[in-house]
N, C-alpha and C positions, 0 to 999 in steps of 0.2 A: 342771681342765677348761678347754679353750680356749673363749672366748666368741666369738659371731658378731659381725661388724662391724655397727654401728648401722644402716647403710643397707641391709643385706641383706634381701631379701624372700624369701618362701617359694619354694623351688626353686632359689635362688641359692647360691653358695658364696663364701666370702671370697676376695677378690682379683679378682672380676668387676668390670667397669666399673660406675660408678653408673648406676642405672636412669634412663630419661628420665621426663619428666613424665607421659607417657601411661601408663607402667608404674606410676607411683605412684598414678594415679587409678583403676587397676583395682580396688583394694580398695573404692572407692565406687561400683562398677558401670559405670565407663567402658568402652566398647567402641570400639576404633579403627576407622576406616573401612577397608573392605577395599581392599587395594592393587589398582590397575588396571594391567594390563600396558601397555607402551608401544604395542603394536599397537592396542589398544582405545582408547588415548588419542588416537592419531592418526586412526584410522578407527573410531569407536564403532559397535558392532553395533546393529541395530534390536531393540527389545524384542518379546517374544512373550507372548501371554496365558498365564497359568499353567495347569497341568493341573487345579488345583483349580477354576478358573472353568468349564472344560468339564465337570468332574464335577458341579458344581452345576446346570449347564444340561442335564445328561444328554445330552451330545453325545459320540458315539463318537470314538475317537482318529483313525480314518480321515477322518471328516467334519470333525473339528477341523483336521486337517492341510490339507484342501482349503480350508476357510474362511480359514486363515492365508495360504495361497498366493493366494487370491482377493482378500483384503482390501486390499492396497496400492493397487489400482486400483478394485476393486469398491466399497469404502467411499466414496472420493471421488466416483466416478461417481454413486452413489446420492444423496449429498448434493447434487451438481450437478443431478441430475434434479429434485429438489424445488425448488431455487433457480430453475431454468429455468421450471418450471410456474408458480411465483409471479410471475415477471417478465414472462412472455408473456401472462398472463391479462388479457384485455381491454386489450391494450397501446395500442390506438387511443383509449382513453377517458382523459381528456376529449377530445372531438372539437373541439379548438380549438388555436390557437397560444397557448401559455401562457408567461408570464414571458420569459426570454431566448431561447426558441425563435424569437421574432420576429426575432432576429439570425441565429442559427446555422443554422436550417432553411433560410432564404432564401439566406444566403451559400453554404451547401453546394450548393443547387440551381444557383446561378449558377456556382460553382466547378467542379462536375462536368460542366457543359454548355459553359461558355465558357473555363474555365481561369483565371478571375479573379472576384472578388466584385463584384457590381453595386450600383448606387445605387437601392434599391427605393423606390417611393412609400410614404408613411406609412400610407395607408389600404388597403393591399392584403391584409391578413390575412384579412378576411372573404371576400374573393373567392377566396382560396386554399382555404378550407374549403368554400365553396359549389361551386366549379367550377375545380379547379386547372389543367385543360387550357386554360382561357381566359386564364390569367395569362401575360403576356409577360415573358421574362427581360430585364432592362434591359441596354443596351449600354454605358452610361456606367459607369466604374469606381467602386466604393464604397470609402470609407476605413474599414478594419477594423483592429482593435487586437490581434488574436491571430494567430499563425502558422496555416498551413492544414491540418495533419495531421488534427486532430479533425474539421474540416469536410469533408475528403475522405471520412472514414469515414461521417459522417452522410449525405453525398451518395451513397455506395454503396447504402445502404438505400433512398434515394429513387429511385435508378436501377432497383432491383429491384422496388419496391412502389409506385412513383409518388410524386408530391408530396403526400403525405397524412400525418396524424399517425402512423399505423402505420409508414409508410415512413421518416420521419426519426427515429423512435425505435427502429427495428428493430436496428440495429448496436449501439446502447447496451445493449439487452437482451442481445444476444449477448455483448458484452464483460463486462457485469455477471455473467452466468452463468459464463463462462469464468474470471473472476477468482475465483469460489468454488472451482472445480476447482483452479486454481493454488494457492490458499491451503491447501487440503487437502493437496496434495502438498508444498508448502513447509513447512507445519507438521509434516508427517511427517518430512521430512528434518531440520528444525531440532531437533525434540524426540526423534527416533528412535522415534516412537510413532505408529502408524496411528490409534489412538484420539484422541490429542490433536490430530493433524493434521485429522482429520474434524471434531472438535469446533470447532476454529478456523474451518473452512469453514462449519459450521452456524451459528455466531455471525454470520459475515458474511452468510449467506443471510437471517437474520432481523433484520438491522440496518435500521432504518427509513430512515436517510439513504442508505445504499448502495442500498436497494431503490428509493427514489424516484428517485435519480439514474440508476438503470439503466432507468428508464421515461421519461426526459426527454432531449431533444436538447440537452444542455449539454456543455461541454468537459471539466469537471473529472473526470468518471469516466474519460475517455480517459487523462488524466494518471495517475490512480490505476492503471489497467490496466498501462501501460508501466512505471511505477515498480515495481509488484509483479513484473512479468516480469523486470526488471533484477535485483531482489533475488533471485529464484529462480535466475537464471543465475549470479549470484555465489556462491550457496550451492553449486550444483553444481560450479563451478570450485574452491571451497574444498575440497570433498571429494576431487576428483580430484588436486589439488595435494598434499594430505596423503597420499593413497594412493601417489603417486609417491615421496614421501619415505620412506614405510614400506617400499616395495619396494626402495629403495636401501640401507636400513640393514642392517648385519650382524646375524646371529643368533648366540646362544650355543649351547652343546651341547644345551640343552633345546628349541631351536627358538623361543625368545623373542627379540624384538628387543632390541637394546641401543643406547643413544645413541652417536652418533659425531660428533664436532665437525667433522671434515673434510667428511663428507657433508652435515651440517646447514647448514654455512656456504658450501659450494662447489657444491652441486648446482644445476644449471640445470633449471628445471621445464618447459622446452620450450614448444611451441605451446599456447596456452590459448584455444580457440575460444569457450568459454562466456563468457569475459571480453569478447571482441569482441562477442558477442551482447548482452551487457549494455550495451556502448557504443552499439549500434544502438538498443536499447530506450530508453535515456536520451536519445538524440538525438531519437527520436520523441516522448518526453515533452516535451522542450523545444520541439519543433516543434508542439506542441499549445497549451501555455501556458508562459510563461517561468519559472514557479516550479519547473519540472523542473531548472533549473540548480543550485539549492541541493541537490537530491537528488544530482545528479551529483558535486558536491564531497564531500558526506558519504560517499557510497558508495565513491568512489575512496580516501579516507582509510581507510575501514573495511576494504577488501580488502587494503590494504598491511599494516594492523595484523594481519589474519588470517595473512598470510604470515609476518610476524615471529614470531607466536605459534607457528605450526607449526614453524618452524626452532628456536625455543627448546625446544619439546617434544622435537624430534629430537636435541637435544644442543648446539645453538649456544651459544657463550659470549657472543657479541655478536650477538644475533638481529636487532636493528634495523639494525646496520651491515651484516649479511649481506643483509637485505631491501633496504637502500638500494642495495647493489651489484648484486644479482641480480634484484630484482623491481620496484623503483619505476619504472625507465625503461620497462620493457615494460608495466607496469600503466597508465602514463600513455598510451603509444602505443595500447594496446588499447581505451582508453575515450574519452579526451578528443578526439583527432583524429577517431576514428570517429564520435563524437557530433556533432562540428562538420560533418563531411561529410554525415552523415545529415540534419542540420538544413538545410543548404544544398540538399540534394537534394529536400527537401520543398517547396521553392519553385520546382520545375521549371516548373509551370504558369505562374507569374508571369514567370519568365525567358523562356519561349517565346512569350508573348504580347506585343504592343506596346501593350496597352490597360490593363494593370494600373496601380493607383494609384501615382504617383511612378515609374513604370517608366522614364521618360526624364528624370528630374530631373538626372542628371549630364551630360547633353548640353550641351557648351559650358562646363562647369565643370571646374576642375583639383583642387579641394580636397575636403575632407570636411565634413560638418555633424553636429553643431552645434559652436560655439566653446566651450561649457561644458555640463556635465550636472549634475543634482542627484542626489547620492548619499545613502543613508540615514545619518543621524547626522553627516554631513559638510557637508550643504548643497550649494551650487553649487561645482563644481570646474572650473577652466579646463582646456581641452584644448589641447595644442600643435597648430598647423596646419602641415601640410607640403604640398608639391606632390605630389599623388597621381595625376597624370595618367596614370602608367604602369599604374594599376589599371584593369581593364575597367570601362566605364561602368555596366554592369549591376550589378556588385558595389558600386560607389559609390552607385548609386541605391538599392540595397537597404539599405546602411548608413544613408543619410539616412532612409529609411522607418522603419527600426528605431529610430533616434534620436528621430524624431517620436513613435513609439508609446511609447517609454520615457518621454518627457516627459509624454505623456497619462496614463500609468498613475500616475506618482509625484505628479502634480498633480490627480488625481481626488479631489476632496473634497466633491462635491455630496452633500447630505443625501438619505438614502433611508429609507423607512419601516422596512425590514427589515435595515438594516445593523447590524453588531454588532462589538464589540471582541473580539479573539482570547482575552482573559482569560476571557470567558464561554463560549467554545465547549465546553470539556470538560465543563461542567455543563449544557449545552443552554440557555443563557441566552436566546438570541433566534433561534429557527428562522425559516425563510423560507417564506412562503405563496406558492406558485406559482399557485394557482388557487382561486377562491372564488365560489360562487353560492348563492342562497337560493331554491330552487324551491318553488313552492306545492304543497299536497297533490294527489297524482294526476298530477304532471308530473315529468319527468326523474328517475324512480326514487323520488320521494318518496311514501311510502305514503299512499293516499287516506284512511286512518283517522287520519292525523296531524291534531291540532287546530291546530297552529301550522305555520309554515314549516319546511322542512328546511334542512340545511347540506350543501353539497358542497365539500370542500376537498382540495387536494393540498398537504400541509405537509412541507417538508424538515426532518424531525425525527428524530434518532437514537432508537433504541429506548431509552427512559429508563433502565430497570434495567440494560441492557448498558453504557451510558455511565457511569452512576454506579458500577457495579462496576468499570469500567475506571479510575476515579479511584484506587481502592485498588490495582488491578493495576499501574498505573504506579509507585506507591510501592514495590510488591513487586519489580518488575523492576529498579528503581533500586537497591534494597537488594541484590538478587542480584548485580548488576553491580559495585557498589562494594565490597561486603564479602565476597562469595563468589567474585569474579572469574569469574562465569559469562558466557562469551562469547555464549551465546544471549540472555541478558537484554540484553547490550550491543548486540547486533544489533537487537533490538526497540526499544530506546531510540533507536538511531540512526535507524531508520525513522520513529519518531514525531517526533523532533527535526527531521529534514530536512523533513518536511511541515508542521510546526506552528510552530516557533520563528521562521522567517523573517518571518512575518506580524507579529510584534511590532515589526519595524523600520518598519512602515507603519501605525501605529495611527491616524494622522491621515487616512489614505486611506479611501475608501468600500469596505469589504470585508464579506463575507457568511459566514455559518456554513457554507454548503455547500462552501466551499473545503476544509473539514476532511475531505471524503471521501477525499482523497489518503492520509491516514494511518489511516483506519478499519481496513484489514487488520492493521496493526500493533497497534492497540488490541485487536483480536480475538485476536491471538497472545499479547498480554500477559494477557488474561483466561484464555485456555486454559492458559497456564503457571501462573497462580495457581490454577486449578482442579486442575491436576496436583499442586500442593503440598497442596491441601485433601484430595485422595484419599490422600495419604501417600507417603513415600519408599519405595524398594525395601527389602524386608525388614521392613516394618511387620507387626505382629501382626493377627489377624483382627478384633479389636475396633476397632483404629485404622482399618483399611480400611473396616469397616462404617460407622463414624461419618463418615469422610471421604466415602464414596460417597453417604450420605444427604444430607450438606451440599452436595456438588457437584451431585447430582441435583436437589435443590430449587432451587438457584440457576439451573441451566440451564432447568428447567421454568418458572420464574418469568419468565425472559427471553423464552422462546418465547410464553408466555401474554401478556406485555406487547406483543409484536409483533402477536399476533392481536387484542388489544384495540384497538390503534391502527390496525388495517388500514383501516377506513373513511376515515380522514383521510390515509392514504398513497395511496389509490387514487381519491379523488374520489367515493366511494360516498355517496349521499344518506342521511342519518340525521336523525332528529328533532333540533330545535335543542337540547333539553335534553341529549340524548345527546352532542352535539358539545361543549356546555359542560362536561360531566363529564370530557371528555378534555383540557380546557385546564387542566392541573395547575398551571401557573404563569401569573401575570398577563401575563408578557412573551411568552407564546405566542400571544396574541390579536393 
């Protein structure tokens, strides 16, 4: 009797090639991941709710189909409606010029009316609240340290609704609401799941920091809005580029795509308008505050890596070489020069007036200023001086202005009560109090039955349970990116890193926690991705799904409850002093 070869498994015959390690593990219950076709790897389909879910909810197939068709836009719009109602509720309260509104609200009013920021008297804030029509816009130029885009937007609200707290906060509330809609759609495209996209948007809607910044006339929410818009544009560009690759690849006799090295390495992806739109958005972000520059660099690198990954999936043997030849040049042209032109265009008002600060600095000078600059980690670096008389005086004057502003920023080390180190941001170590009053019982909303004074505060504090969950979510997406090569996790990490890590270069500078609003949407994406993992991977059994749904549901409900609990100190609602103390969970919040 002939014996079977030692390595032969059941169903195999002698002479077959040795089984792989996956086949050897089948006897221990191993099940290989289902193979995904090339078409679905290049352009993944959107997930659909299972028929079992509709059966549990007792929804007919026809109604279920209508809900599925409605949900890609209906779900995000519903979440956005909730976010908008929250943000516009009593938007004009507190009826005061609070925190840095004293700079941006007044600068915006001058900018929208005169084309340049004015030098306002120090004691004008009370007059603005009492009778804004009696306040004269100064004619002397004011020295400001941020570009004009955000102030133009604030000024639009003032133009529509007058020089009032509601007026200068109006556009911020609009941008905050629209950013929730954008994140719902971005999350849907990123995760290929309407549910997870709407969940990410809901988390942003109930984040305390984003909520407070949506109701204040500060610039950082504007930066966040344009950064998020740029990220969304690059995601759309990624999908369209991969769809073009998929359309160009050959098919086998079964209609399935097959890799092709010539197509993957040689195909030109043509005009990419969404990448140009991202360049415009990033230029507007830089035209609001300069930290948008770091995001520009990270996003440019990220989109090129996406192109190389797409070409590798399509069959490229040298994907990065192919991306370098076919994509890098056009990626640069579509983003960096577009962003620079957009930034310069944002200074149009300054160029057109003859009274802007430093507007005529270059008159009678041939060079540029300064002779040296201070760079992070490098200290002072000398700059070569050339005869630059051929450059228009207006551009040389702007260069000098920008150099002076940069020097101001890097040397800003004055102590402030609410300054914080970026190491503490992610755990909410030191939030910023924008407004605080202690009304007596029966005044300013303080209940007359209160035995002690009340507290009215507007505290720029992220929803604690959301941010503390985000600490674990960041570790999760890092693991997904490093060990599972999940591009979605890498994109989220890139967004967080671009908005967060640059501040570690300026730890000696006076910086504040509310700068973190720029990367809050990416924290929400990270938490949504983690909750998706808690719900269970595709193909999980009913018990796993049930346990995951309970865990995920409890976490989301706790985050929503946490936002409701802190509502009074987000909105400046008068509450008894003991209730206010109960909400100061950490000593550093006071």
